[in-house]
N, C-alpha and C positions, 0 to 999 in steps of 0.2 A: 401283380408285377406292373413296375413303373414302366412305362414307354420308354421313356428316357435312359432306362439302364441297358438295353439292348441297341438302341439307335441314339447316338449321343447327338444331341441337336445344339446348337448355337445358343439358343437358351438356357439349356441345361450348362454349359459352360459357363454362360454369363452370370448364371446362379452361383454357381461352383466361387468363381472371381468375386462376386458382390459377398457371397457368404466371408469369403477369407479378407478383402476389406475391410468389412464388418466387423469381424473378430479383431483385426489390427487395430480398428479404428477405437473400439470398446477397450482394446487393451490401453491404447494411449490413453484414452478418456480418463481410464481407470488410475493410470499413473500420473496424468495431469491432475486428476481431482485429489492424489494423495498428495502430490507436490503442493497444490493451492492451500491444501488444508494445513500443512504443516509452515508454507510461508504466509497464510493468514495469521497463524500462532505467532510465528516470530514478528509480523507487522504489527498486532495486536501488542505484543510486549514491546515493541518500539516505540508505538503511540502512546504506552502508557509512559515509556521513560521520557519522551519528549514533551509529554504533559507535566510531568514532573520537574523536567527540566526548566521549562517554560515558567511554572509556578517560582522554583527556583531564583531563577532570573529575575523576575519581576520584584520578589523580596529581595534581593541584592540590591537593584536598582532603586526600589523604595530608603531600602537603607543608605545606600550613596545620597541620595538627595536629601533624606534627613539628616545625614554626616555635613553634608554642606549648608544645610539651613544652620545648625547649630553652630558650625563654623563660622560662618558671615556673622552671627549674633553676638560670640565671643570676640571676634576680630573689632565688630562694631565700638568695641568699649576698648580698646587699645589706642597706641598712639599711633602716628601716621605711619612709621615703620612697620607695625604689625598690621595696619590695614591694608598695605600694598602686598604684605606676605598672605593674609586672610584672599585679596583677591584671586591672587596666583592659585590658592588651594580650591577657591571655589569654583573657578576655571575647570581644575583638573577632574575635579567630583562631577561637575555637569558632562565634561566630556566622558568619563567613564559611564555614567548613567544613559548617553546617548550610546555609546557603544554595547551596552546590555542592552539597551531595547532593541536595537539592531538585529541583535543576534537571536533575542526572542522571537521576532518577525520571521527570522530566515528559519527557524526550527520549527514554526507553525506552518510555513509554508512547506517544508519539505514532512511533515505529517499530512497536511492536505493532499500532495503528488501520492504520498505513500499509500493513501486510503482510494484515491482515485485507481490507481493501478491495481488494488485488489479488487475493485468494482470491475473491471476490465478483466480480468482474471476470471471473476463468477462468470460472465458475460461467455467469454470462450468454452469453460467448462458446461454450460448450459447448452451452447450449439452442438456441442459433441455429443450431449445427451439425445438432442434431437435427430441427428444424423443417424445415432445409435437405432434409435425408436422407427426410423424409415427403414433402416436397413432391414431390421426385424420382421416389417410388416412385409417387404418386399421378400423375404427368406419364405415367408409364410405361403405368400402367393405362390411362388416358385413351386413350393411343395405341395399345395392344391394343384396346380396346372399338371405336375408331375403323377400324380395320383390316377 
């Protein structure tokens, strides 16, 4: 029979507290892991969507630029009035291209930030596992001591 069963000791009390904290930590780590896996899936879907949006925005920007070039070429053959109109169309198309490029840069920045947050969450989850491992070792040591 373990000595601590009849004569409670501070070490036995501490072991019980550590075991309780370890179980709670394990539960929280498991819940966090589950939530992180779900968030990772959502982040992957978001990253895929962001990548597709970036490609689409780049394609639109390329088409806008191409349209601007064609408008410039067509208007160069027209009279002075048409040239003035072509100039304003070109400026508008270039402005649209700049806006599309700015949006693409912002979307890329969001994707990088999201990936960074997922990496931080993975690190936090690993720390929880390390704490659980240490608590299990301490629990085993206390059990050996009480025998």
